[in-house]
C-alpha positions, 0 to 999 in steps of 0.5 A: 733882711740880714740873712739875705745879705749874709747869704748873698755875701757867702755866695759871692765869696764862693763864686770868687774862690771858684774863679780863682781856682780855675785861673790857677794852673794845676800842680803836679808832683815833679816825678809825675812830670819827670815821667811824662817827659820820659814818656813823651821823648820815647813815644811822642817826639816823632809827630809832636818835636823835641821838647814839644818844639818844631812838631813835624806832624802833629799839633804844637802841644805848647799851645794845647788848652790847658782846660782840655784834660778829657779832650787830650786823654781821649785823643791819646788813648783812641787816637784822632785824625793822624794820631794813632791810638796808644791804649794798647801802649800807654796805660791810664797813669802813663796818660796822666803823666804825659798831661802833667808834662804837657801842662808843666811844659819844659823849663824854658818853653 
């Protein structure tokens, strides 16, 4: 019985750690965010707005789900609806830098 109680307690503790990890926003190196901001300014502002504000044709990336990294990468790489494919312009680490920028946001956003 004691072994069952210990196993149940351990399982509960691991589940709590997993939930806590999901609640935290991912942390990105400052240089990666800075690179993403520069790439965004060069390639994305026309549709998604300066500093992700007032998008003219694209979605408001400030509201993009932070748990949808794969969807973001797929959309940027292969395009979606009116958004063109960027796979011939951006390398995978560029797309990751853009993701870091979108998730981290602009100061004051």
